[in-house]
N, CA, C and O atoms as a GROMACS GRO file, in nm:
protein
  584
    1MET      N    1   6.203   6.355   3.899
    1MET     CA    2   6.208   6.270   4.031
    1MET      C    3   6.331   6.275   4.107
    1MET      O    4   6.443   6.261   4.057
    2ILE      N    5   6.303   6.297   4.244
    2ILE     CA    6   6.393   6.340   4.346
    2ILE      C    7   6.411   6.198   4.402
    2ILE      O    8   6.324   6.131   4.456
    3ILE      N    9   6.562   6.155   4.375
    3ILE     CA   10   6.622   6.042   4.460
    3ILE      C   11   6.681   6.083   4.579
    3ILE      O   12   6.793   6.126   4.552
    4PRO      N   13   6.659   6.089   4.690
    4PRO     CA   14   6.708   6.125   4.823
    4PRO      C   15   6.813   6.001   4.835
    4PRO      O   16   6.784   5.887   4.798
    5ASP      N   17   6.945   6.041   4.895
    5ASP     CA   18   7.059   5.970   4.942
    5ASP      C   19   7.029   5.958   5.098
    5ASP      O   20   6.983   6.037   5.180
    6ALA      N   21   7.073   5.830   5.106
    6ALA     CA   22   7.048   5.849   5.266
    6ALA      C   23   7.106   5.922   5.379
    6ALA      O   24   7.072   5.919   5.498
    7ASN      N   25   7.202   5.990   5.321
    7ASN     CA   26   7.279   6.111   5.452
    7ASN      C   27   7.172   6.229   5.448
    7ASN      O   28   7.165   6.308   5.542
    8LEU      N   29   7.092   6.238   5.342
    8LEU     CA   30   7.018   6.369   5.384
    8LEU      C   31   6.878   6.309   5.481
    8LEU      O   32   6.817   6.383   5.558
    9LEU      N   33   6.843   6.169   5.459
    9LEU     CA   34   6.733   6.134   5.544
    9LEU      C   35   6.811   6.099   5.677
    9LEU      O   36   6.744   6.103   5.780
   10ILE      N   37   6.886   6.080   5.682
   10ILE     CA   38   6.983   6.001   5.836
   10ILE      C   39   6.983   6.156   5.906
   10ILE      O   40   6.936   6.168   6.019
   11TYR      N   41   7.037   6.275   5.833
   11TYR     CA   42   7.039   6.369   5.894
   11TYR      C   43   6.918   6.448   5.939
   11TYR      O   44   6.936   6.528   6.031
   12ALA      N   45   6.789   6.434   5.882
   12ALA     CA   46   6.691   6.461   5.920
   12ALA      C   47   6.630   6.389   6.031
   12ALA      O   48   6.546   6.451   6.097
   13TYR      N   49   6.657   6.271   6.062
   13TYR     CA   50   6.600   6.220   6.174
   13TYR      C   51   6.723   6.205   6.264
   13TYR      O   52   6.707   6.108   6.337
   14ASP      N   53   6.827   6.260   6.282
   14ASP     CA   54   6.926   6.260   6.376
   14ASP      C   55   6.935   6.376   6.407
   14ASP      O   56   6.999   6.448   6.330
   15SER      N   57   6.874   6.438   6.532
   15SER     CA   58   6.901   6.583   6.574
   15SER      C   59   7.035   6.621   6.665
   15SER      O   60   7.062   6.726   6.724
   16THR      N   61   7.101   6.507   6.655
   16THR     CA   62   7.289   6.564   6.664
   16THR      C   63   7.392   6.581   6.558
   16THR      O   64   7.510   6.613   6.569
   17SER      N   65   7.320   6.553   6.449
   17SER     CA   66   7.377   6.632   6.313
   17SER      C   67   7.373   6.758   6.271
   17SER      O   68   7.263   6.813   6.260
   18ARG      N   69   7.469   6.815   6.247
   18ARG     CA   70   7.502   6.960   6.232
   18ARG      C   71   7.397   6.978   6.096
   18ARG      O   72   7.371   7.093   6.061
   19TYR      N   73   7.353   6.896   6.041
   19TYR     CA   74   7.283   6.911   5.935
   19TYR      C   75   7.124   6.883   5.956
   19TYR      O   76   7.042   6.879   5.865
   20HIS      N   77   7.100   6.868   6.085
   20HIS     CA   78   6.950   6.816   6.147
   20HIS      C   79   6.852   6.920   6.073
   20HIS      O   80   6.791   6.890   5.970
   21LEU      N   81   6.844   7.033   6.129
   21LEU     CA   82   6.742   7.121   6.074
   21LEU      C   83   6.725   7.166   5.923
   21LEU      O   84   6.616   7.179   5.867
   22LYS      N   85   6.839   7.187   5.870
   22LYS     CA   86   6.824   7.203   5.679
   22LYS      C   87   6.771   7.088   5.659
   22LYS      O   88   6.658   7.099   5.611
   23SER      N   89   6.816   6.945   5.683
   23SER     CA   90   6.762   6.820   5.642
   23SER      C   91   6.632   6.792   5.653
   23SER      O   92   6.557   6.746   5.567
   24LYS      N   93   6.604   6.828   5.785
   24LYS     CA   94   6.472   6.792   5.832
   24LYS      C   95   6.347   6.902   5.773
   24LYS      O   96   6.230   6.866   5.762
   25GLN      N   97   6.385   7.012   5.745
   25GLN     CA   98   6.272   7.116   5.667
   25GLN      C   99   6.314   7.053   5.520
   25GLN      O  100   6.215   7.042   5.448
   26TRP      N  101   6.428   7.012   5.465
   26TRP     CA  102   6.384   7.002   5.333
   26TRP      C  103   6.322   6.848   5.319
   26TRP      O  104   6.249   6.828   5.221
   27TRP      N  105   6.336   6.786   5.369
   27TRP     CA  106   6.240   6.648   5.364
   27TRP      C  107   6.095   6.681   5.406
   27TRP      O  108   6.004   6.634   5.337
   28GLU      N  109   6.069   6.753   5.507
   28GLU     CA  110   5.924   6.760   5.492
   28GLU      C  111   5.856   6.851   5.397
   28GLU      O  112   5.741   6.844   5.353
   29GLU      N  113   5.958   6.943   5.371
   29GLU     CA  114   5.880   7.008   5.189
   29GLU      C  115   5.885   6.900   5.093
   29GLU      O  116   5.803   6.907   5.002
   30THR      N  117   5.947   6.823   5.093
   30THR     CA  118   5.947   6.726   4.999
   30THR      C  119   5.855   6.623   4.988
   30THR      O  120   5.826   6.569   4.882
   31LEU      N  121   5.795   6.586   5.132
   31LEU     CA  122   5.702   6.490   5.151
   31LEU      C  123   5.568   6.554   5.145
   31LEU      O  124   5.468   6.483   5.148
   32SER      N  125   5.561   6.678   5.138
   32SER     CA  126   5.452   6.758   5.115
   32SER      C  127   5.417   6.817   5.001
   32SER      O  128   5.310   6.870   4.973
   33GLY      N  129   5.536   6.804   4.920
   33GLY     CA  130   5.541   6.890   4.797
   33GLY      C  131   5.450   6.755   4.685
   33GLY      O  132   5.388   6.664   4.741
   34GLU      N  133   5.454   6.760   4.583
   34GLU     CA  134   5.405   6.712   4.469
   34GLU      C  135   5.500   6.641   4.342
   34GLU      O  136   5.456   6.569   4.251
   35THR      N  137   5.621   6.676   4.360
   35THR     CA  138   5.748   6.609   4.298
   35THR      C  139   5.734   6.460   4.304
   35THR      O  140   5.674   6.434   4.408
   36LEU      N  141   5.759   6.365   4.247
   36LEU     CA  142   5.790   6.236   4.248
   36LEU      C  143   5.899   6.197   4.324
   36LEU      O  144   6.008   6.235   4.283
   37VAL      N  145   5.895   6.134   4.417
   37VAL     CA  146   5.992   6.106   4.492
   37VAL      C  147   6.004   5.927   4.516
   37VAL      O  148   5.930   5.850   4.578
   38GLY      N  149   6.153   5.897   4.427
   38GLY     CA  150   6.176   5.751   4.466
   38GLY      C  151   6.283   5.760   4.501
   38GLY      O  152   6.375   5.832   4.464
   39ILE      N  153   6.270   5.641   4.621
   39ILE     CA  154   6.356   5.593   4.738
   39ILE      C  155   6.416   5.462   4.691
   39ILE      O  156   6.335   5.370   4.677
   40PRO      N  157   6.566   5.432   4.658
   40PRO     CA  158   6.602   5.308   4.631
   40PRO      C  159   6.593   5.244   4.733
   40PRO      O  160   6.620   5.297   4.841
   41LEU      N  161   6.552   5.114   4.727
   41LEU     CA  162   6.560   4.983   4.872
   41LEU      C  163   6.726   5.001   4.911
   41LEU      O  164   6.750   4.985   5.031
   42ILE      N  165   6.828   5.028   4.838
   42ILE     CA  166   6.938   5.058   4.911
   42ILE      C  167   6.952   5.149   5.022
   42ILE      O  168   7.008   5.134   5.130
   43VAL      N  169   6.874   5.273   4.958
   43VAL     CA  170   6.876   5.383   5.063
   43VAL      C  171   6.777   5.355   5.196
   43VAL      O  172   6.808   5.410   5.301
   44VAL      N  173   6.660   5.271   5.191
   44VAL     CA  174   6.597   5.209   5.286
   44VAL      C  175   6.686   5.154   5.379
   44VAL      O  176   6.688   5.188   5.498
   45MET      N  177   6.795   5.029   5.306
   45MET     CA  178   6.876   4.961   5.412
   45MET      C  179   6.973   5.024   5.447
   45MET      O  180   7.035   4.966   5.536
   46ALA      N  181   7.014   5.117   5.417
   46ALA     CA  182   7.131   5.211   5.485
   46ALA      C  183   7.080   5.289   5.595
   46ALA      O  184   7.129   5.275   5.708
   47PHE      N  185   6.988   5.368   5.573
   47PHE     CA  186   6.857   5.437   5.655
   47PHE      C  187   6.853   5.324   5.831
   47PHE      O  188   6.874   5.352   5.949
   48THR      N  189   6.824   5.227   5.777
   48THR     CA  190   6.790   5.134   5.893
   48THR      C  191   6.933   5.100   5.972
   48THR      O  192   6.952   5.123   6.091
   49ARG      N  193   7.050   5.027   5.860
   49ARG     CA  194   7.165   4.994   5.933
   49ARG      C  195   7.215   5.126   6.010
   49ARG      O  196   7.231   5.097   6.128
   50LEU      N  197   7.240   5.239   5.990
   50LEU     CA  198   7.290   5.335   6.053
   50LEU      C  199   7.209   5.395   6.164
   50LEU      O  200   7.251   5.398   6.279
   51MET      N  201   7.107   5.438   6.131
   51MET     CA  202   7.006   5.490   6.256
   51MET      C  203   6.993   5.385   6.354
   51MET      O  204   6.973   5.427   6.468
   52THR      N  205   7.001   5.259   6.340
   52THR     CA  206   6.964   5.172   6.439
   52THR      C  207   7.115   5.122   6.507
   52THR      O  208   7.121   5.064   6.615
   53HIS      N  209   7.228   5.152   6.427
   53HIS     CA  210   7.363   5.107   6.469
   53HIS      C  211   7.426   5.190   6.600
   53HIS      O  212   7.461   5.308   6.598
   54PRO      N  213   7.432   5.089   6.730
   54PRO     CA  214   7.481   5.122   6.870
   54PRO      C  215   7.620   5.228   6.880
   54PRO      O  216   7.643   5.310   6.969
   55THR      N  217   7.688   5.201   6.779
   55THR     CA  218   7.801   5.309   6.796
   55THR      C  219   7.809   5.362   6.672
   55THR      O  220   7.925   5.393   6.647
   56ILE      N  221   7.734   5.386   6.584
   56ILE     CA  222   7.747   5.480   6.475
   56ILE      C  223   7.629   5.626   6.526
   56ILE      O  224   7.655   5.747   6.524
   57ALA      N  225   7.508   5.560   6.568
   57ALA     CA  226   7.412   5.649   6.551
   57ALA      C  227   7.408   5.736   6.740
   57ALA      O  228   7.399   5.652   6.830
   58THR      N  229   7.411   5.836   6.772
   58THR     CA  230   7.430   5.878   6.900
   58THR      C  231   7.315   5.830   6.975
   58THR      O  232   7.325   5.765   7.079
   59GLN      N  233   7.188   5.869   6.913
   59GLN     CA  234   7.068   5.783   7.001
   59GLN      C  235   6.993   5.696   6.879
   59GLN      O  236   6.899   5.735   6.810
   60PRO      N  237   7.054   5.578   6.874
   60PRO     CA  238   7.002   5.454   6.791
   60PRO      C  239   6.847   5.445   6.813
   60PRO      O  240   6.796   5.428   6.923
   61LEU      N  241   6.795   5.455   6.721
   61LEU     CA  242   6.631   5.398   6.678
   61LEU      C  243   6.664   5.239   6.713
   61LEU      O  244   6.774   5.187   6.723
   62THR      N  245   6.506   5.166   6.732
   62THR     CA  246   6.496   5.031   6.737
   62THR      C  247   6.465   5.021   6.589
   62THR      O  248   6.457   5.110   6.504
   63ILE      N  249   6.448   4.884   6.579
   63ILE     CA  250   6.389   4.889   6.445
   63ILE      C  251   6.257   4.882   6.417
   63ILE      O  252   6.225   4.858   6.301
   64SER      N  253   6.168   4.899   6.506
   64SER     CA  254   5.992   4.904   6.508
   64SER      C  255   5.998   5.067   6.469
   64SER      O  256   5.933   5.110   6.374
   65GLN      N  257   6.086   5.158   6.558
   65GLN     CA  258   6.092   5.320   6.494
   65GLN      C  259   6.112   5.343   6.371
   65GLN      O  260   6.047   5.423   6.304
   66VAL      N  261   6.227   5.258   6.320
   66VAL     CA  262   6.264   5.290   6.176
   66VAL      C  263   6.180   5.259   6.088
   66VAL      O  264   6.168   5.326   5.986
   67ARG      N  265   6.095   5.135   6.115
   67ARG     CA  266   6.007   5.078   6.032
   67ARG      C  267   5.905   5.164   6.029
   67ARG      O  268   5.854   5.173   5.917
   68LYS      N  269   5.854   5.236   6.118
   68LYS     CA  270   5.751   5.315   6.131
   68LYS      C  271   5.769   5.452   6.040
   68LYS      O  272   5.686   5.506   5.966
   69ARG      N  273   5.904   5.491   6.069
   69ARG     CA  274   5.953   5.600   6.022
   69ARG      C  275   5.952   5.613   5.840
   69ARG      O  276   5.923   5.709   5.769
   70ILE      N  277   5.994   5.484   5.807
   70ILE     CA  278   6.009   5.450   5.685
   70ILE      C  279   5.817   5.427   5.606
   70ILE      O  280   5.767   5.478   5.506
   71GLN      N  281   5.768   5.342   5.696
   71GLN     CA  282   5.650   5.332   5.630
   71GLN      C  283   5.560   5.454   5.606
   71GLN      O  284   5.495   5.476   5.504
   72ALA      N  285   5.567   5.529   5.714
   72ALA     CA  286   5.516   5.687   5.700
   72ALA      C  287   5.556   5.764   5.530
   72ALA      O  288   5.482   5.831   5.459
   73TRP      N  289   5.667   5.732   5.510
   73TRP     CA  290   5.694   5.775   5.401
   73TRP      C  291   5.621   5.694   5.295
   73TRP      O  292   5.600   5.772   5.202
   74PHE      N  293   5.592   5.623   5.278
   74PHE     CA  294   5.531   5.555   5.139
   74PHE      C  295   5.372   5.594   5.158
   74PHE      O  296   5.298   5.564   5.065
   75GLU      N  297   5.315   5.661   5.276
   75GLU     CA  298   5.191   5.687   5.268
   75GLU      C  299   5.169   5.776   5.200
   75GLU      O  300   5.052   5.797   5.169
   76PHE      N  301   5.289   5.875   5.144
   76PHE     CA  302   5.266   5.970   5.056
   76PHE      C  303   5.237   5.938   4.922
   76PHE      O  304   5.299   5.850   4.862
   77PRO      N  305   5.129   6.018   4.864
   77PRO     CA  306   5.115   5.944   4.681
   77PRO      C  307   5.229   5.948   4.632
   77PRO      O  308   5.270   5.848   4.572
   78GLN      N  309   5.315   6.070   4.647
   78GLN     CA  310   5.455   6.061   4.548
   78GLN      C  311   5.579   5.975   4.573
   78GLN      O  312   5.671   5.961   4.493
   79ILE      N  313   5.572   5.934   4.659
   79ILE     CA  314   5.692   5.860   4.723
   79ILE      C  315   5.637   5.682   4.670
   79ILE      O  316   5.538   5.615   4.699
   80ARG      N  317   5.769   5.654   4.572
   80ARG     CA  318   5.783   5.554   4.528
   80ARG      C  319   5.910   5.459   4.589
   80ARG      O  320   6.015   5.514   4.622
   81LEU      N  321   5.897   5.334   4.599
   81LEU     CA  322   6.031   5.256   4.589
   81LEU      C  323   6.075   5.220   4.470
   81LEU      O  324   6.008   5.169   4.381
   82LEU      N  325   6.209   5.251   4.467
   82LEU     CA  326   6.291   5.215   4.347
   82LEU      C  327   6.319   5.050   4.356
   82LEU      O  328   6.340   4.975   4.452
   83SER      N  329   6.310   5.030   4.215
   83SER     CA  330   6.378   4.854   4.230
   83SER      C  331   6.460   4.880   4.095
   83SER      O  332   6.442   4.960   4.003
   84SER      N  333   6.563   4.776   4.118
   84SER     CA  334   6.653   4.766   4.019
   84SER      C  335   6.604   4.655   3.920
   84SER      O  336   6.511   4.576   3.933
   85SER      N  337   6.702   4.673   3.807
   85SER     CA  338   6.654   4.592   3.702
   85SER      C  339   6.799   4.510   3.632
   85SER      O  340   6.900   4.573   3.665
   86PRO      N  341   6.825   4.421   3.568
   86PRO     CA  342   6.939   4.391   3.510
   86PRO      C  343   6.967   4.494   3.444
   86PRO      O  344   7.089   4.495   3.435
   87HIS      N  345   6.922   4.589   3.388
   87HIS     CA  346   6.961   4.709   3.326
   87HIS      C  347   7.048   4.798   3.422
   87HIS      O  348   7.153   4.860   3.399
   88THR      N  349   6.962   4.783   3.557
   88THR     CA  350   7.016   4.880   3.653
   88THR      C  351   7.187   4.825   3.692
   88THR      O  352   7.281   4.898   3.725
   89LEU      N  353   7.187   4.675   3.674
   89LEU     CA  354   7.293   4.639   3.715
   89LEU      C  355   7.439   4.684   3.599
   89LEU      O  356   7.559   4.700   3.623
   90GLU      N  357   7.366   4.692   3.480
   90GLU     CA  358   7.465   4.700   3.367
   90GLU      C  359   7.516   4.853   3.408
   90GLU      O  360   7.636   4.875   3.427
   91ILE      N  361   7.437   4.933   3.418
   91ILE     CA  362   7.458   5.103   3.434
   91ILE      C  363   7.544   5.107   3.563
   91ILE      O  364   7.637   5.188   3.570
   92PHE      N  365   7.512   5.014   3.676
   92PHE     CA  366   7.596   5.048   3.787
   92PHE      C  367   7.744   4.984   3.765
   92PHE      O  368   7.837   5.043   3.822
   93PHE      N  369   7.771   4.884   3.698
   93PHE     CA  370   7.897   4.852   3.640
   93PHE      C  371   7.969   4.969   3.573
   93PHE      O  372   8.078   5.014   3.609
   94ASP      N  373   7.894   5.014   3.469
   94ASP     CA  374   7.947   5.098   3.381
   94ASP      C  375   8.009   5.227   3.430
   94ASP      O  376   8.108   5.286   3.387
   95LEU      N  377   7.914   5.262   3.545
   95LEU     CA  378   7.932   5.378   3.631
   95LEU      C  379   8.050   5.351   3.720
   95LEU      O  380   8.116   5.447   3.760
   96LEU      N  381   8.077   5.249   3.748
   96LEU     CA  382   8.201   5.205   3.878
   96LEU      C  383   8.313   5.165   3.819
   96LEU      O  384   8.420   5.189   3.875
   97GLU      N  385   8.311   5.110   3.719
   97GLU     CA  386   8.445   5.045   3.628
   97GLU      C  387   8.534   5.168   3.612
   97GLU      O  388   8.650   5.140   3.641
   98PRO      N  389   8.518   5.288   3.576
   98PRO     CA  390   8.616   5.384   3.534
   98PRO      C  391   8.652   5.460   3.681
   98PRO      O  392   8.755   5.527   3.684
   99THR      N  393   8.573   5.452   3.796
   99THR     CA  394   8.650   5.462   3.888
   99THR      C  395   8.760   5.408   3.924
   99THR      O  396   8.854   5.473   3.970
  100GLU      N  397   8.762   5.270   3.906
  100GLU     CA  398   8.849   5.137   3.942
  100GLU      C  399   8.850   5.156   4.105
  100GLU      O  400   8.954   5.141   4.168
  101LEU      N  401   8.722   5.192   4.170
  101LEU     CA  402   8.767   5.209   4.338
  101LEU      C  403   8.677   5.096   4.395
  101LEU      O  404   8.726   5.001   4.456
  102GLY      N  405   8.547   5.109   4.374
  102GLY     CA  406   8.440   5.018   4.437
  102GLY      C  407   8.435   5.044   4.591
  102GLY      O  408   8.423   5.161   4.627
  103GLY      N  409   8.443   4.954   4.679
  103GLY     CA  410   8.444   4.979   4.822
  103GLY      C  411   8.343   5.099   4.861
  103GLY      O  412   8.235   5.091   4.802
  104ASN      N  413   8.356   5.190   4.934
  104ASN     CA  414   8.253   5.304   4.970
  104ASN      C  415   8.168   5.369   4.831
  104ASN      O  416   8.077   5.449   4.856
  105LEU      N  417   8.195   5.337   4.701
  105LEU     CA  418   8.142   5.408   4.613
  105LEU      C  419   8.053   5.303   4.563
  105LEU      O  420   8.007   5.316   4.450
  106THR      N  421   8.025   5.207   4.630
  106THR     CA  422   7.932   5.074   4.560
  106THR      C  423   7.783   5.133   4.600
  106THR      O  424   7.698   5.133   4.512
  107THR      N  425   7.758   5.172   4.704
  107THR     CA  426   7.635   5.211   4.731
  107THR      C  427   7.586   5.353   4.654
  107THR      O  428   7.474   5.370   4.606
  108ASP      N  429   7.675   5.434   4.655
  108ASP     CA  430   7.665   5.556   4.572
  108ASP      C  431   7.638   5.514   4.401
  108ASP      O  432   7.578   5.590   4.325
  109ALA      N  433   7.684   5.402   4.365
  109ALA     CA  434   7.680   5.393   4.220
  109ALA      C  435   7.591   5.323   4.206
  109ALA      O  436   7.572   5.312   4.085
  110MET      N  437   7.487   5.239   4.285
  110MET     CA  438   7.382   5.221   4.270
  110MET      C  439   7.291   5.326   4.232
  110MET      O  440   7.231   5.349   4.128
  111ILE      N  441   7.296   5.385   4.347
  111ILE     CA  442   7.192   5.468   4.358
  111ILE      C  443   7.176   5.582   4.221
  111ILE      O  444   7.070   5.623   4.174
  112ALA      N  445   7.317   5.616   4.177
  112ALA     CA  446   7.344   5.679   4.068
  112ALA      C  447   7.274   5.614   3.947
  112ALA      O  448   7.214   5.680   3.861
  113ALA      N  449   7.286   5.488   3.947
  113ALA     CA  450   7.249   5.407   3.825
  113ALA      C  451   7.082   5.432   3.835
  113ALA      O  452   7.022   5.475   3.737
  114LEU      N  453   7.025   5.406   3.939
  114LEU     CA  454   6.897   5.443   3.957
  114LEU      C  455   6.844   5.565   3.908
  114LEU      O  456   6.739   5.574   3.845
  115SER      N  457   6.917   5.657   3.937
  115SER     CA  458   6.916   5.794   3.872
  115SER      C  459   6.864   5.784   3.766
  115SER      O  460   6.745   5.807   3.742
  116ILE      N  461   6.969   5.739   3.669
  116ILE     CA  462   7.001   5.726   3.505
  116ILE      C  463   6.849   5.628   3.497
  116ILE      O  464   6.769   5.678   3.418
  117GLU      N  465   6.814   5.540   3.545
  117GLU     CA  466   6.729   5.449   3.487
  117GLU      C  467   6.601   5.490   3.514
  117GLU      O  468   6.498   5.433   3.476
  118TYR      N  469   6.607   5.586   3.577
  118TYR     CA  470   6.450   5.640   3.637
  118TYR      C  471   6.420   5.825   3.617
  118TYR      O  472   6.325   5.894   3.652
  119SER      N  473   6.566   5.862   3.535
  119SER     CA  474   6.548   5.997   3.465
  119SER      C  475   6.553   6.112   3.608
  119SER      O  476   6.517   6.230   3.602
  120GLY      N  477   6.600   6.048   3.714
  120GLY     CA  478   6.613   6.148   3.848
  120GLY      C  479   6.684   6.216   3.859
  120GLY      O  480   6.767   6.237   3.770
  121ILE      N  481   6.681   6.281   3.975
  121ILE     CA  482   6.776   6.376   4.023
  121ILE      C  483   6.839   6.327   4.170
  121ILE      O  484   6.759   6.327   4.264
  122VAL      N  485   6.960   6.290   4.194
  122VAL     CA  486   6.995   6.242   4.335
  122VAL      C  487   7.019   6.375   4.400
  122VAL      O  488   7.102   6.455   4.355
  123TYR      N  489   6.934   6.401   4.524
  123TYR     CA  490   6.938   6.490   4.602
  123TYR      C  491   7.053   6.441   4.760
  123TYR      O  492   7.017   6.364   4.849
  124THR      N  493   7.162   6.498   4.755
  124THR     CA  494   7.280   6.431   4.847
  124THR      C  495   7.347   6.562   4.917
  124THR      O  496   7.311   6.676   4.890
  125ASN      N  497   7.435   6.534   4.998
  125ASN     CA  498   7.532   6.621   5.036
  125ASN      C  499   7.684   6.546   5.023
  125ASN      O  500   7.781   6.598   5.078
  126ASP      N  501   7.695   6.433   4.956
  126ASP     CA  502   7.795   6.360   4.924
  126ASP      C  503   7.863   6.405   4.801
  126ASP      O  504   7.801   6.408   4.695
  127HIS      N  505   7.954   6.430   4.808
  127HIS     CA  506   8.058   6.493   4.718
  127HIS      C  507   8.098   6.370   4.594
  127HIS      O  508   8.119   6.394   4.475
  128ASP      N  509   8.099   6.227   4.665
  128ASP     CA  510   8.121   6.112   4.545
  128ASP      C  511   8.026   6.103   4.436
  128ASP      O  512   8.064   6.060   4.327
  129PHE      N  513   7.914   6.137   4.453
  129PHE     CA  514   7.818   6.152   4.325
  129PHE      C  515   7.917   6.233   4.188
  129PHE      O  516   7.905   6.210   4.068
  130SER      N  517   7.964   6.280   4.220
  130SER     CA  518   8.050   6.385   4.089
  130SER      C  519   8.170   6.302   4.036
  130SER      O  520   8.251   6.345   3.954
  131ARG      N  521   8.171   6.190   4.087
  131ARG     CA  522   8.287   6.084   4.016
  131ARG      C  523   8.223   6.008   3.890
  131ARG      O  524   8.291   5.956   3.801
  132PHE      N  525   8.107   6.009   3.895
  132PHE     CA  526   8.015   5.935   3.791
  132PHE      C  527   7.966   6.037   3.713
  132PHE      O  528   7.933   6.145   3.762
  133ARG      N  529   7.956   6.008   3.578
  133ARG     CA  530   7.934   6.097   3.444
  133ARG      C  531   7.802   6.109   3.404
  133ARG      O  532   7.734   6.007   3.388
  134GLY      N  533   7.765   6.195   3.388
  134GLY     CA  534   7.588   6.176   3.344
  134GLY      C  535   7.491   6.192   3.468
  134GLY      O  536   7.369   6.184   3.457
  135ILE      N  537   7.557   6.216   3.588
  135ILE     CA  538   7.468   6.185   3.718
  135ILE      C  539   7.406   6.344   3.746
  135ILE      O  540   7.491   6.430   3.771
  136ARG      N  541   7.275   6.384   3.744
  136ARG     CA  542   7.227   6.480   3.791
  136ARG      C  543   7.210   6.502   3.936
  136ARG      O  544   7.118   6.441   3.990
  137CYS      N  545   7.289   6.583   4.013
  137CYS     CA  546   7.290   6.575   4.149
  137CYS      C  547   7.248   6.756   4.201
  137CYS      O  548   7.271   6.866   4.150
  138LYS      N  549   7.181   6.712   4.322
  138LYS     CA  550   7.141   6.844   4.388
  138LYS      C  551   7.173   6.863   4.534
  138LYS      O  552   7.102   6.794   4.606
  139ASN      N  553   7.265   6.941   4.599
  139ASN     CA  554   7.259   6.973   4.727
  139ASN      C  555   7.120   7.044   4.799
  139ASN      O  556   7.101   7.159   4.757
  140PRO      N  557   7.055   7.014   4.862
  140PRO     CA  558   6.966   7.116   4.905
  140PRO      C  559   6.999   7.163   5.011
  140PRO      O  560   6.924   7.255   5.044
  141LEU      N  561   7.081   7.142   5.086
  141LEU     CA  562   7.148   7.197   5.224
  141LEU      C  563   7.228   7.332   5.172
  141LEU      O  564   7.240   7.421   5.256
  142LEU      N  565   7.272   7.350   5.065
  142LEU     CA  566   7.358   7.461   5.005
  142LEU      C  567   7.256   7.580   5.017
  142LEU      O  568   7.292   7.685   5.070
  143GLU      N  569   7.110   7.562   4.960
  143GLU     CA  570   7.020   7.607   4.930
  143GLU      C  571   6.916   7.678   5.047
  143GLU      O  572   6.828   7.763   5.031
  144ARG      N  573   6.959   7.613   5.164
  144ARG     CA  574   6.877   7.629   5.245
  144ARG      C  575   6.938   7.763   5.357
  144ARG      O  576   7.055   7.802   5.351
  145LYS      N  577   6.867   7.804   5.426
  145LYS     CA  578   6.909   7.957   5.488
  145LYS      C  579   6.892   7.868   5.674
  145LYS      O  580   6.809   7.788   5.717
  146LYS      N  581   7.000   7.928   5.730
  146LYS     CA  582   7.055   7.871   5.858
  146LYS      C  583   6.918   7.889   5.956
  146LYS      O  584   6.920   7.853   6.074
   0.00000   0.00000   0.00000
């Protein structure tokens, strides 16, 4: 199962990002593929928060625009919304405690916990996932031609 981090999805839709073309190509290939894709709710929330934020996004989207994009993802048969459980929370804290950081790592720790629970691979351009033991990660941008 592919579990995309919010950064790749944001790059795919942010035409001002230097990673836009590679991310867009990767996401379109992923959506048209057959591999199961699990999108954590926290990724949906991060995508919405950042893509609509007027001081973060160069060209912020409206809530309606973001909603349409996200709903379109879930029209593909291989796309699933990943939910957390009490076990997810246990994994989350087990991953986060050894780092003794929290803060900005909390979102990554939740995505990592879901990747363990669902036996998925986190697709990301974020090196912070390497702080968590036992997480399988892949950076699809390193594998893309310019």
